[in-house]
C-alpha positions in Angstrom: -27.0 6.9 3.8 -25.7 9.0 6.9 -23.8 6.6 9.6 -22.4 3.3 10.2 -22.6 0.5 13.0 -21.5 1.9 16.5 -19.6 -1.4 17.4 -17.5 -3.8 14.6 -16.4 -7.0 15.4 -13.1 -9.1 14.1 -13.8 -12.5 11.9 -12.2 -15.6 12.8 -13.0 -19.1 12.0 -16.0 -18.2 10.2 -17.7 -16.1 13.1 -17.9 -12.5 13.9 -16.5 -12.4 17.3 -15.8 -9.6 19.7 -11.8 -9.0 20.8 -9.9 -10.3 23.9 -8.1 -7.3 24.0 -11.6 -5.3 24.5 -12.7 -2.5 22.0 -10.9 0.7 20.5 -12.4 3.6 19.6 -11.7 4.4 16.0 -11.7 8.0 15.4 -13.3 9.7 12.2 -10.4 12.0 11.0 -12.5 14.6 9.6 -13.9 15.9 12.7 -11.6 14.5 15.4 -14.7 12.8 17.5 -15.0 9.0 17.7 -16.5 7.5 15.0 -17.7 3.8 16.5 -15.8 1.1 18.4 -14.1 -1.9 17.1 -13.2 -5.4 19.0 -9.5 -5.6 19.5 -7.9 -9.2 19.1 -5.0 -10.3 21.2 -2.6 -12.9 20.7 -5.3 -15.7 21.9 -7.3 -14.5 19.3 -4.3 -14.2 16.7 -3.6 -17.5 17.7 -7.4 -19.0 17.1 -6.8 -17.0 13.5 -3.6 -18.9 12.6 -5.2 -22.3 13.7 -8.1 -21.9 11.3 -6.0 -21.0 8.7 -4.0 -24.1 9.7 -7.0 -26.2 9.4 -7.7 -24.9 6.3 -4.2 -25.4 4.7 -4.7 -29.3 6.1 -7.4 -29.7 4.4 -6.4 -28.9 1.1 -9.5 -28.0 0.1 -7.9 -24.7 -1.8 -5.0 -26.6 -3.5 -7.1 -29.3 -4.5 -9.6 -26.8 -6.6 -8.9 -26.7 -10.4 -7.3 -23.5 -10.7 -9.6 -21.7 -12.7 -12.1 -22.5 -10.1 -10.4 -20.9 -7.6 -9.7 -17.9 -9.6 -13.8 -17.7 -9.9 -14.2 -17.2 -6.7 -11.7 -14.6 -5.9 -13.1 -12.8 -9.4 -16.5 -13.3 -7.1 -15.4 -11.4 -4.3 -14.0 -8.6 -6.3 -17.8 -8.2 -7.9 -19.2 -8.7 -4.1 -17.7 -5.9 -3.4 -18.3 -3.6 -6.4 -21.7 -4.0 -5.8 -21.8 -2.7 -2.9 -18.9 0.0 -3.6 -21.0 3.2 -2.6 -21.8 1.5 1.5 -17.8 0.4 1.7 -16.6 3.8 0.2 -19.0 5.5 2.8 -17.1 3.6 5.8 -13.3 4.1 4.3 -14.4 8.1 4.0 -15.1 8.5 7.5 -12.6 6.3 9.0 -10.0 7.1 6.9 -10.8 11.0 6.1 -9.9 10.8 2.4 -12.7 12.8 0.0 -15.7 10.6 -1.1 -14.5 10.3 -4.3 -11.0 9.0 -3.5 -12.8 6.7 -1.4 -14.8 5.3 -4.0 -11.4 5.4 -6.2 -9.9 3.0 -3.7 -12.6 0.4 -3.6 -12.7 0.0 -7.4 -8.8 -0.4 -7.4 -9.4 -3.4 -4.6 -12.2 -4.8 -7.0 -9.9 -4.7 -9.8 -7.2 -6.6 -7.8 -9.6 -9.7 -7.3 -10.4 -9.4 -11.1 -7.2 -9.9 -12.0 -5.5 -11.9 -9.7 -8.5 -14.2 -10.2 -7.5 -14.5 -14.0 -4.0 -15.2 -13.1 -5.0 -18.1 -11.0 -4.7 -21.0 -13.9 -1.4 -19.3 -15.1 0.7 -20.4 -12.4 2.8 -23.1 -14.0 5.7 -24.9 -13.5 8.5 -26.0 -16.1 10.1 -29.0 -17.4 13.7 -29.4 -17.5 15.5 -31.5 -20.2 18.3 -34.1 -18.2 19.0 -36.4 -20.9 17.8 -39.6 -21.9 16.3 -42.0 -19.2 14.8 -38.9 -16.9 11.8 -36.6 -16.6 12.3 -33.9 -14.6 9.9 -31.0 -13.5 9.0 -28.2 -11.5 5.7 -27.4 -9.3 4.5 -24.3 -7.8 3.2 -24.8 -4.6 1.3 -22.2 -2.0 3.7 -21.3 1.2 0.1 -22.4 3.2 -0.8 -19.6 6.1 0.0 -16.5 4.5 0.2 -13.4 7.6 -0.6 -9.7 5.7 -0.4 -6.8 8.1 -2.3 -3.8 6.5 -1.2 -0.3 7.2 -4.0 2.4 7.5 -3.5 5.0 4.6 -4.9 2.5 2.0 -6.4 0.1 4.0 -8.9 -1.9 1.2 -6.3 -1.8 -1.7 -3.4 -2.6 -0.1 -5.5 -5.9 1.6 -7.0 -6.4 -1.8 -3.6 -7.1 -3.6 -2.4 -9.4 -1.0 -5.8 -11.2 -0.3 -6.7 -11.8 -4.0 -2.7 -13.2 -4.7 -2.9 -15.4 -1.7 -6.0 -17.1 -2.5 -5.7 -17.0 -6.0 -2.4 -19.3 -5.4 -4.3 -21.4 -2.6 -3.3 -19.7 0.6 -5.2 -19.1 3.5 -5.2 -15.5 4.2 -5.0 -14.1 8.2 -5.0 -10.2 7.8 -4.3 -7.6 10.4 -6.0 -4.5 9.6 -4.8 -0.9 11.3 -6.7 0.0 14.6 -6.8 3.5 12.9 -9.1 2.0 10.1 -10.3 -1.5 10.6 -14.1 -1.1 9.3 -14.0 -1.1 5.9 -12.3 -4.6 6.0 -15.1 -6.4 7.2 -16.5 -6.4 3.9 -13.7 -9.0 2.4 -15.2 -11.2 5.2 -18.6 -11.1 4.0 -17.5 -11.5 0.8 -16.0 -14.4 1.3 -18.8 -15.8 2.8 -21.1 -14.8 0.3 -19.1 -16.1 -2.8 -18.4 -19.6 -0.3 -15.1 -19.6 0.1 -13.7 -22.5 2.2 -13.8 -22.2 5.8 -10.9 -20.7 7.1 -9.3 -19.6 4.0 -9.8 -15.8 5.3 -9.4 -14.2 8.5 -10.0 -10.3 8.9 -9.0 -8.7 12.5 -7.9 -5.6 13.8 -5.6 -5.3 16.8 -2.3 -3.1 18.3 0.8 -4.2 16.6 2.9 -4.8 19.6 0.2 -7.4 20.3 -1.4 -8.7 18.0 1.1 -8.1 14.8 4.2 -9.4 17.0 2.2 -12.1 17.7 0.9 -12.7 14.0 4.2 -12.1 12.3 6.4 -14.3 15.1 3.6 -17.4 15.2 5.2 -20.6 14.6 2.8 -21.4 12.3 3.0 -18.8 9.8 4.6 -19.7 6.6 5.0 -16.2 4.9 4.6 -12.3 6.0 3.5 -9.3 3.8 3.7 -5.9 5.4 3.0 -2.7 4.6 4.0 0.1 6.5 7.0 2.0 8.6 10.8 0.8 8.3 11.3 0.3 11.8 8.0 -1.9 12.1 9.2 -3.6 8.8 12.5 -4.1 10.6 11.0 -5.7 13.6 8.7 -8.3 11.3 11.7 -9.2 9.4 13.4 -10.1 12.6 10.5 -12.1 13.7 10.4 -13.9 10.7 13.8 -14.6 10.9 13.2 -16.6 14.0 10.7 -18.9 12.1 12.5 -19.0 9.1 9.6 -17.8 6.7 9.8 -15.3 4.0 8.6 -12.0 3.8 7.5 -9.0 1.2 8.2 -5.8 2.9 6.6 -2.3 1.1 8.1 0.1 3.4 8.6 4.0 3.1 9.8 6.1 0.5 10.9 9.5 -0.5 10.7 9.8 -4.1 11.7 12.3 -6.6 10.6 13.6 -9.9 13.3 15.1 -11.7 11.9 17.8 -14.4 13.9 19.3 -16.9 13.6 22.5 -19.1 11.7 20.8 -22.0 8.7 19.4 -19.6 5.3 19.9 -20.3 4.9 22.0 -17.0 1.2 22.5 -17.1 0.8 18.5 -17.5 3.0 18.1 -14.9 1.2 20.0 -11.8 -1.9 17.5 -12.4 0.9 15.1 -11.5 1.8 17.0 -8.6 -1.5 17.1 -7.7 -2.2 13.3 -7.7 1.2 12.8 -6.2 1.5 14.7 -2.8 -1.8 16.3 -2.6 -4.3 13.2 -2.8 -4.8 11.1 0.2 -3.5 14.7 1.9 0.0 13.0 1.1 -0.4 9.9 3.0 1.2 7.0 0.2 4.4 5.4 0.3 5.1 6.4 -3.4 4.3 10.5 -2.9 6.0 12.8 -5.0 7.3 14.6 -2.0 10.7 15.6 -3.9 10.4 17.8 -7.1 13.9 18.0 -8.7 13.7 21.2 -11.0 16.2 22.0 -13.4 17.2 25.4 -12.8 16.0 27.1 -15.6 12.4 26.2 -14.8 13.0 26.2 -11.0 11.0 29.0 -10.0 8.6 28.7 -12.8 7.9 25.6 -10.7 7.5 26.7 -8.2 5.0 29.3 -8.6 2.9 26.5 -10.6 3.0 24.4 -7.5 2.4 26.8 -4.6 -0.7 27.9 -6.8 -2.4 24.6 -7.1 -1.8 24.0 -3.4 -3.4 27.3 -2.9 -6.3 26.3 -4.6 -7.4 23.3 -3.1 -10.3 23.4 -0.8 -9.4 21.4 2.4 -12.2 20.1 4.8 -13.9 16.9 5.5 -13.7 13.9 3.2 -17.8 12.9 3.4 -18.9 16.4 2.0 -16.6 15.9 -1.3 -18.8 13.4 -3.2 -17.1 14.1 -6.6 -13.9 14.9 -7.9 -12.8 18.1 -7.3 -10.0 20.5 -6.2 -10.0 19.4 -2.5 -7.9 17.0 0.2 -9.3 15.9 2.9 -7.3 15.3 6.5 -4.8 13.8 8.0 -5.0 10.3 9.5 -4.6 11.6 13.4 -3.5 14.7 15.1 -0.2 12.8 16.1 0.6 12.1 12.6 -0.3 16.3 11.3 1.5 17.4 14.1 4.6 15.6 13.0 4.2 17.2 9.8 3.6 20.3 11.2 6.8 19.8 12.8 9.2 18.5 10.2 8.2 21.8 7.7 9.3 24.1 11.1 12.3 22.2 11.3 13.2 22.5 7.7 12.3 26.3 7.9 15.0 26.6 11.0 17.6 24.8 8.2 16.6 27.4 5.5 14.1 25.8 3.4 11.5 28.7 2.7 7.7 27.9 3.5 6.0 29.2 -0.3 2.9 28.1 1.1 0.9 26.3 4.0 2.9 24.6 6.9 0.0 25.3 9.3 -2.6 23.4 11.1 -5.7 24.3 9.2 -8.4 26.3 11.2 -11.2 23.2 11.5 -12.3 20.5 13.4 -10.2 17.4 12.5 -6.5 16.4 11.6 -5.9 19.0 8.9 -3.2 19.9 7.3 -2.5 23.1 4.7 -1.2 21.8 1.5 2.1 22.9 1.6 5.1 24.1 -0.8 8.9 24.4 0.4 11.5 26.0 -1.7 15.4 26.6 -1.1 15.4 22.9 0.1 19.0 21.2 0.0 19.6 17.8 -0.5 21.2 17.1 3.1 18.0 18.8 4.9 16.3 16.6 7.1 12.8 17.6 4.8 14.8 16.0 1.7 16.0 12.8 3.5 13.0 11.5 5.7 9.4 10.6 5.1 6.9 13.0 6.0 3.8 11.4 5.2 1.8 14.3 4.8 0.7 17.1 1.9 4.3 18.7 2.0 6.1 19.0 -1.6 10.4 20.0 -1.5 11.2 21.5 -4.5 15.4 21.3 -4.8 17.3 22.9 -8.0 19.7 21.1 -10.2 22.2 22.1 -13.0 22.5 19.1 -15.2 21.5 15.4 -15.4 24.0 13.7 -13.3 23.2 15.9 -10.4 20.0 15.3 -10.9 20.4 11.6 -10.8 22.4 12.1 -7.6 19.8 13.9 -5.9 17.1 11.4 -6.9 19.4 8.6 -5.6 20.7 10.4 -2.4 18.4 9.0 0.3 18.1 5.5 1.8 15.0 4.8 0.1 14.3 3.5 -3.5 10.4 2.8 -3.9 9.4 4.8 -7.0 11.0 7.3 -9.0 10.0 9.9 -11.9 11.7 12.2 -14.6 9.9 14.2 -17.2 10.9 15.4 -20.5 10.2 15.2 -24.5 13.6 13.7 -24.7 13.5 9.8 -24.9 17.0 8.9 -24.7 17.2 11.6 -21.6 14.1 9.8 -20.0 15.6 6.1 -20.8 19.3 7.4 -19.1 17.4 8.1 -16.1 15.6 5.3 -15.7 18.8 3.3 -15.9 20.4 5.7 -13.4 17.6 6.4 -11.1 17.7 3.9 -8.2 14.1 2.5 -7.0 11.7 -0.4 -8.3 9.4 1.6 -10.3 10.0 4.7 -12.7 7.5 6.6 -13.9 8.5 8.8 -17.1 5.7 11.9 -17.9 3.3 10.7 -15.6 3.1 10.1 -11.8 1.4 6.7 -11.0 1.3 5.6 -14.5 1.1 1.7 -14.6 -1.4 -0.1 -12.4 -2.4 -3.5 -11.2 -0.8 -5.3 -13.6 2.8 -3.7 -13.2 5.0 -4.6 -10.2 5.5 -2.7 -7.4 8.4 -2.4 -4.2 11.5 -1.2 -3.3 15.2 -0.7 -3.1 17.4 0.1 -0.3 15.0 1.0 3.2 12.0 1.0 0.9 11.7 -3.0 1.2 12.1 -6.1 -1.0 9.9 -7.9 -2.9 7.2 -7.1 -5.7 3.2 -6.7 -5.3 1.0 -6.0 -8.3 1.9 -7.5 -11.6 2.5 -11.5 -12.5 5.5 -11.2 -10.2 3.4 -10.9 -7.0 2.1 -14.0 -7.5 5.6 -15.7 -7.2 5.9 -14.3 -3.2 3.2 -16.8 -2.5 4.7 -19.9 -4.2 7.7 -22.0 -3.6 9.1 -24.4 -6.1 9.1 -28.0 -5.7 11.5 -30.1 -8.0 10.4 -33.7 -9.3 13.2 -35.8 -10.5 12.4 -39.1 -12.2 14.3 -41.9 -13.1 12.7 -43.5 -16.2 13.0 -47.6 -16.8 15.5 -49.1 -18.9 12.5 -49.9 -21.2 
């Protein structure tokens, strides 16, 4: 397979349709050239998508299904996607830029969400509450109804899959707005829904600009719940819109995550964690390992090891990288790349030392050299704000208390990590770190089954794991007074 379709449509009310706002060019980040065009939804399109979902909800066709049957449909969607993983990964690689082997891993991850949440559909149960003689009381968990899901560009398949699968498994109808920068691969969710016989209106998938389509969806009076992954500023706007219509949100926002590395850590193994944590997807990961907080006794060795790793990476177009290897793709756009370069320049002006990288790569497309900064102090902007690129900052600490203080010293709290052979020390750190998920001796340990979400400006609510199912249901209590006989 060497190319993709020249024009891609939205999926609204069971049909592939053009967009009321016209078309938008989708760029290939690996070349900087236009890859294709995609239909662009306007507010009227959003209204039709929500109306179709509302009709599905009112028909009760999803809710009336036996949960195990509804779960089978969700699992079947994952199997359908898995059978076409090569084709989907090719499209994802071209529109998002990540190496093809990373795109294949993302498709596999997306399929896993459908497998997992499909298997959980029949486990969403209420409970009985004893009120004494003469009463029978129980709770019932009901879907919210129309679930609006606003998806980012960095992991467009995995992030969409985790909310679509959980939403459908619990009986909601899902209205999904994809990013205008990575809209094409999401078409396969619609095709999967049709292929497995998902009820009409249960899934809408379209792309549109945030200012029009995103705002229209977040503020729509017939939306019952909102799921968003993206920037803090956009999350705040969505939360404000949701407050006006009084609907719950799940917000997974930014991060400035720290890995505390103690003197007894396995430094060779930690290189693999850095590889995964900051250079996969060119560092465009909310939970990226963007700060290494190193004990002073191993600080210099770690800087050498990490810079050696960064220098070993080959940067180039993702489509040319089919198999796992020491390679890194482009950033999503020139704007994102240039912002990262500017942040590195500011850090250098603030006194940080650029060990390697920090510049645009001399290639077509939107490439940034894998970057390592040393002599970073906690108050520097580079240590406080999310770069969302392949830039790691190394900071120094003297004792455990200082390490925790540095790690917790930002407005974010998505994930954090501690690397040590001392289990007591690791446990103390896990208790003291202010983050929604703590990794011990492996960055990105866990998986689909483990809850994920932030403290502070990293958002609220939880994705992944069984906890995520509770985002999509509300509790109804039924209290019955029994007859005297």
